[in-house]
N, C-alpha and C positions, 0 to 999 in steps of 0.2 A: 418545454421541458428542460430542466437543468441537466445537461449532458454530464456535467462534472459529477453530480451526485449519482446519476444512473450508472456511470462507469464503475463506481466503487463496488456495487453488488456484483457486477459482471467480472470485475477483477478477482473477486473472491471465487467466482465460479472457475476461473482459470486456475486459481490456486488449488481448488479441489481436483480439477482435471489432472493436475500434475502429481496428485497423490496426497493432497492436503498438507504437504510439508514444504511448499515453496512460496515464493513471491514476497512483495514489498515489506520493508522496514522492520527491524526489531531484534532483540537478543537478551543477553544476560547482563545488560548494562554496558555492553560494548567491549571491544578490544580483545575478543578471543573466545568468548562463549565456552563451547565445550572442548576446546583443545587447540589444535594447530600448534603454534609456537608456545602456547601456554600449557598444553597437555591436559588430557583427561576431560570427560564430560562433567560439568558441574551444574548445579541448580541455577537457573537464570535469575537475575536480580531485577528489581523494579527500576525503571528509568525515571529520573527526576526531571525538573524543569530544564528546558534548553534555553540558554541565554542568547540574546541578540548582541553580537560582537561589534566592537568599534573598529577604527581604522588600523590600529596596531595589530590586532588579531587577524585582520583580513589581508595582511600582506603575505606574499610568497617569499621563498618557496615553502612548501609543506615540510614539516620535520621529517628527517630521514627515518625509514624503517630499519630497525636494527638488523645488521647482517646483509642488507640488500645491496646487490651490485647490478649494474646495467648489463643487458645482453640476453640472448637466448630467445626461444620461442615457447609459448605456452599453448597447449592444445586445450580446447574447451568443448565439452560434450553438452549439448543442449537438446531438450526435447522438441521445442517448437521453433520454427523459423520466425524471423521477425516480420510481422505484418506491416509495421510502420517504422519509418526512420525520420520522418518530419517530426521535430519535437512537439509541434502543436497537436499531433495525433497520438502522442505517447502518453499512456496512462498505466497500463498493466505493468507488472514489476519486472518481467524478463526484459522488456524494452527499456525500463528504467535503469536496470543494471548496465545495459549497453550504453545508455545515454551518459552514465557517469564517466565514460571514457572518451566520448566524442562530442558532447554538447555542453556548453556553459550557459549560465543565466545570470541575472543580476545578483542573486544570492545563492548560497548553497549550504547544506548542513555538513559541517566538518566534524569528523571523529578524530580526536588526537590519539597519541600513542598510549595514553592512560585510559582510553575508553570514554573520555568526556566529550559531550556533543555541544555544539554551538552553531547558531546561524551566522555565517560570515559573509562579507562581501565577496562575490565571485568576479563578475565583470565590474561590479561597483566597488568603491573604496571602502564601504562599510555596509552594515545590514540595513541602513536607511535612517534618514533624519525625519523624525515624526513631529508634526505641528498641528495646530487647530484640533486638539484632542483626538488625533488619529485620522482626521479627515484628509489631511495632506501629508504626503510622503515624498521626500526629495532624495534622489540618487545622483552621485557623481561617478562617471566612468573612470577606470584606471587608464594610465598610459600604457602603450605597448600591447594592447589586446587586438588580435587579428583573426580573420577567417583563414582557413587552410591555404587559400590562394594568395595570402599576403596582404589583402585589403584590410584597412583598419576598421574596427567596430566603433561606430559613432552613435550618438543619440538618435539619428535618423533611422538606424537599423533597429534600435530598441522600440521606437515609435511604430515602425512597420511590423515588428514582431507581434505587438499587441493589437494593432489594427487588423492584421490578417486573421486574427482569431475570430473576427466577426463574419468572415466569408462562409458561404454555405457549405463549401467542401471540407471545412474543418469541423469534424463531428465527433471525434473519438477522445480528445484530450480534456483537460480540466477547463472549467468555465468560471472559477471563483472570481478572478480579477475582472473578466468581462461583465459579470453580473454586478459586481460592486461598482464598476465604473458607470453602468447603466442605471444602477439603483433598483434593479428588479431582476427576477429570474429570467424572463424572456428578454434577452439583451440585444438580439441581432438588429432590431430596428434603430439602434443608436448609430450604426454605420452599415446599412444594408449592402451586402456584397463585399464588404471590406474596402481596402484602399485602392483596388485595381482600376477604378475609373477616375482616379485623381482626387477622390474625397478623403477627408481626414477627420479624426475626432477633434472636437473643438479644444482650444487651449484651456478652457474651463474644466475639462475632463483629463486630458493628457497633454502636458506642456513640455516642449524641448527648446528652451531659450537659447541654447548654444550646443556645440558638438559634444559637450561632456556632461550635460545636465538633463535629467529626466524628472518630471514632477507629476505625480498622480494626485488627482483631486476626486474625493468621494463625497457622496451626499451624507453618508453615515460614517462614524468612526470605524476603521478597519485595522484593528490593532494586531491582527495576525498576518498582515501583508508580507513581512519578511519571510515567514514560513511559506506562504503561497508562492512567492516569487522563486523560491528554491526548488519548486517541483520541476521535473524534467520537461513537462509540457510547456514551460515558459522559456525554453532555450532560445537563444537568439537566432534569427533568420535574416539574411541580408535584404536590404531594400533594393528596388530596381529589377533589372532583367535576370539577376542571379536567383531570384525567387521564381522558380518554374511552376509554382502553384501545385497542382495535383502531382506533377512529375517529381517535385521536391521530396516526396515521400519515399522515393526509391534512390535518390542520389543527392543527399544534403551536403552542405559544406560544414566541415568539422571546425570546432573551436577548442576542443579538449586536447589532451596529450596524444590521442590517436585519431587516425582518419581511415576511411574505408578504402582499401585497395581494390577489393573485388567482393561481389555479393551475388551468389547464385541462389535465388529464393528456394527454400526447401532443401537445399544441399549444403552450402557452406558460405562462410564469410571470412575474409582476411583483414585484420586491422594492422596497420603499420604506423610508425612514429609520424606525428604531425610536426614538421620542422618549424612551423610558424607559431607553435605553442611556446609561450615563455614562462618557465617555472617561477620566475620572479614575480609574476602577477597572480599566481595560483596558490592559495593557502591550503588546499585540500587534496590535490592529486599528485601522482608521480608518473614517471615514464620509464619504468625499469626494463620490461621485456622489449626486444626488438619488434616483436609482432605477436598477435594472438591469432591462432588458426582455429576457427569455430566451425564445428560440424553439427548438423541437426538430425532429428529423428532418433535420438537416443532416449528411449524410455528410461524411467528411474531404475528399473532392474538392470538394464544394459549398462548404463553409466556406473551404477554401483559396483557391479561385478568387475568391470574394467579397472576402476580405480582401486578397488580392494585388492586386485591381483598384483598391482604395482610392478608390472612387467614391461620391459621395452619402453615404447613411447608413452605408455600409461603412467610412467613415473613422472613425466613432464606435463601431466594433464590435470584438469579440474573441471568443475561446472559452475557457472555463475548462479544457476537457479535450481538445477535438479537436486532432489533430496536423496538420501540413502533410503531405498525402498524398504517397506515394512519387513519383507522376507529376508533382507540382508542385514538388518540391524543386529540380530543376535550374533551373527558371524563377526561383525565389526566390534561389538562390545565384548566378544570373547577373545579378541586378538589385541594384546596390549600395544603392539607396534602399529596396528591399523587404527586403534583408538586415538593414538597420538596425532594421527593425520586428519582428525575430525574437528569440526566446530559445530556448535549448536546454539540455539536461542529462540526466543519468542519471535513470532511474526506479528504483524499488525492486526490480523484477523481474529474475530471472535465468532465461533460457530454457534448459531442459535436457530430456534424454530419460531417462526411467526405464526400467530393465531389470527385468523381473519375475523376481526371484530364486527364486520357487517353481518356475519353469519353466526358467530358465537358471542352473543351479547351478555350471557350470564357469567359474572365473575367467578362464581364457584366452579363452573365447568372449565374455565380457563385455568383455575388453580388445580383442578383435578388433572388436567393435562400436564401441568408443571410438575406435580408430584409423581406422576406415572412415568415420565420419560426416563429411560435407562441411559444416562449420559455416558457411563462407562462402556456400554456396548456400542454406542454411537462412535466413540473414539477408537475402539479396538481395531477396526480394519485399517486405521491409518498409522499403526505402529504403537498404540498405547501411549505410555508416558513419553516416549521419544517423539511422538507426533503431536502431543498437546497436553495441556494441564486442565483438569476439570474446572469448570467455571461456575461461580455463583452469581455473577453480575454481567452487565453488558459492556463494561469499560475495561480495557486491557490493562494488564500489569505494567505495560510500557507507558501508560499515561499518568501524568501528575494527578494526584487526588485519589488514586486507586487505594482501596482498603483491603489488605490481605486478609483472607479468611471470611470474607463476606459470603454468607450462605443462607439466604432467607428461607429456602425450602428444605434445608437439611440434606441437600443432594450430595454434598461432599462426604457426608457420613453414610448415606445410602445411595451410592452412585448407580445401583441397579434399579433404582426407582422404588417407590413406596405405593404399591397397588392398593393396600388396605386404606391408607389415608386418602388416596385418590377416589376410591369407591365410596367412602363416607361422604366426600364432597359431592360426588355425582348423585348419590342418593338424596342428599340435602337439596340439590337442585331439581330433583325429580326427573333426572335425565338418564337413568340407567338404560342401556340398550341404544343410546343415541348413535346415529350414523355419523362417522367422521371421515371426510374425504381427505386422503393423505397422498399427495403426489411426491415422487422422488425422481432424481436424475438417473438415467440408465448408465451409471458408472458402477463398476464392480463393488467399490467400497460402500456406496450408498445403497446398492441393492442388498448387501449384507446387513447394513444398519437398519434398513427399512423393515426387515423381518423381525429384528429384536424390538423395534419401536412398536410395530403392530401387535406383537405378542403381549408387550407390557400394557399397552392401552386396552387390549381386550380383557386382560386380567382385571383391569380397573372397572370394566363394565361398558366400554365403548364397542360399537360395531364398526370396525375399521375397514374402509374401502381404499385399498392401495391402488395407486395409478402411476405407471412408469411414464416419464416424459423424456423427450430427446434432450441430451446434454446441451446442445448448441442453442436451443431455443427455450431452455428452462426458465431463465430469468425474464424473458419476454412474456411467457405464459403466466407466471405468478405475478408479473408486474402489471397485469390488467386489473383494473379496479373490480370489474365484474368477472372474477375468475372461477367461481364455483368450487373453490377448494377451501378447506377448513384449517389445515395445518401444513406448513411447508418450511423446508430449510431455507434460511436467509442469513448468509454470512456477511460480515461487514468489517472493513479495515479502515483505520484512521488515515487521513492524508498527511497530517503532521501531528506533533505531540500535544494535542488539545482535544478534549471531548467535544469541542464545538464542531468537529468534523465527524462526530458519532451520533450525538443525541438529536440535533435539529434535523438532519436529513432523513432520519428514520422515524421520528416521532412527532414532528410538527404537523398538526392537523390541518394546516393550511397548505400542505404539500401532497395532497392526495390526488393523483392523476395517473393515467395510463403511462407506463414507463417510469414512474417515479419510484421512490425507495421507501415510502411509508407502507411497507408490505402488509402490515397488520391493519391499516386503515384506522388507526387510532385517532380520535378527535376528543381532546381533553383540554378544557380551558386552562386548567392549572398548568399543564405541561406547556401550552403555548405561551402563557404569560411568563413562566419561569425561563423559557428559552430566550424571550426578549430581554428579561432582566439580567440574566447571566451574560448574555452576549454583549451587553453594554459595559461590563466590568473591564476596565482597561488593564488591570494588573492580573496576569495569568496565575500568579500564586494565590490570589484571592478567589479567582474564578474556579480553579481546579476542584476544591472540595465542594463547591456549590453544584458543579456538574455531577459529582458522585452522589450527592444527596438527591438530586433529581432522578438519577438512575435508580436509587432505592425506591422512590415513589412509583416510578414506572413499573419496576419489576414486582413490587409487593402489592401496591394498591390498585394498579390497572391491569398488569400482567398481559400485555399484548404480545409478548415474546418470552421464550424460555431459553436462557443461556445454556450452552452445552460444554464448550471447552475453548481455551485460548490456544491458538495455533502455535506449534513449535516446529523447529526445522533442524535437521541434522544433515551436514554435508561432509564429504570426504574428498581428499585430493591425493595426487601421487606424491611420493617421497621427495621429489626434486622441486616441489612447489614451496616457496617460502612466502612469508607475509600473510598467512591465512588468519584473518580476523573476521568476526561476525559483526556486520554493520546493521544497527537497528533501523536506520533510515532506508536501507535496501532490502531488509528482511532476508539477509543472507550474506554470503561472502562479499568482501569489498574488493572489486577488481582493481581499483587504483593503487592498492598496496602490494599486489602480488609481484613476485620476482622469481627468477630461475636460480636455484642453488647451484653455484659453480663447483 
């Protein structure tokens, strides 16, 4: 099973658990979103193509944040404690936000002060040198890059970083690069157990001819490699005895501007300056505060009320991931001063409902479900317009190729659903009164939404059988191929700004397996062949509209899934927090730009 792809759905589950308004990547085109230093909530804008930068753009230091001065302590209210600190185990977005401060990798996504994004060299001198039609990529390491203990980072460490990804204990992070190196989804037999018994990947796969050079060799062109290498999960880990294997997950060596001074799981974490971090090597990060004092177990309503109050230490506080909860949004929007302290924007996730095509084979029945679903009522428990934007397709507004206004089922005009149209389709199929097994997670928002969904489907002529499932095992249960369910929520978020991380994992008919992410079990020869064709297009600008056209075919002609809404996220900080900008790549506030107002 491709753990990378599986984690994406589970990451969306984490986003839901936090109130549907949190976690990885996205915004209003960057640089401020709904307010902060820019003031006022605004409609989010579509993000365009992200460029792969050269050596000049990959040099440090990062451009100064206007008004920023070093010093002070920022308090951070987080809901969840960090389960993983080893970069190879990091996938979900709260850990990704933390990783932006403590871990570096070969590349990273940089957001400049104008809100423009690019993939730059992080530990490497540039975003990569492509050759052999994308089958070979070469990276040269920068001078002066070190771990927090002062030891230099060399190509030996980079090789070790990727070889340890094959170890059995690495289960939670991305697996794109491992799969590409192996040339197949089941990649671990390329280096069983990882490098810990002295074995290494052959030079024909991963080559390190000297201390500064790293060369990746792939069987197929991998033109998205600079994106993938910028994921937190590919942060560098030292070779040798400093890699404590499973224990590294609790006590890693930092390479970013901050290091971990203390961590009490479930209670608190303190980050302090990493004195071995050299800003001259880093084009994307800053080191303004003296420290970050992070505390956990703050639900969205708790952090929202504290930050809205703006009293005492709350003035010096923010959250990396917590959203303004739905109940507090009206208070924030009704307070001009509080609204100035907010930012907002899109997240990577698209909320959708998968239809089990093993059980519902008639396309007219699937179309009936699509027309019946009340997407406005589904979004309402998450804060309405502040929590999301009603969706017509499966590709986020943050992705190149997205077409605004796409609405194949007329749901943007009738967001409460169209039970009459749905019933006509059900009658045509001769399925009026058909039983529909509909599971949902035992979270308050989904419980509320499930009632509205069931009512709408019953008006259309279905006999809905609601079934509540545990939140922590929900994706495990719907991820079984023989799951006995007909319709279930299945959210997805892109890993980087390409629909290649959206369409193939969810709709490739060759990826149907327990724990996989083709939740609808769609098997369509046209989808499979188009995935292969578009994946081979080297130019992302040409590939982007092709992916959107395939999205249209999937939604309209096959209908294995019904889009509901594009996630959005509103966050608030105390009045003494400066540098608040919404980062699309993090799906929230950018911790690396924050400073304490003096």
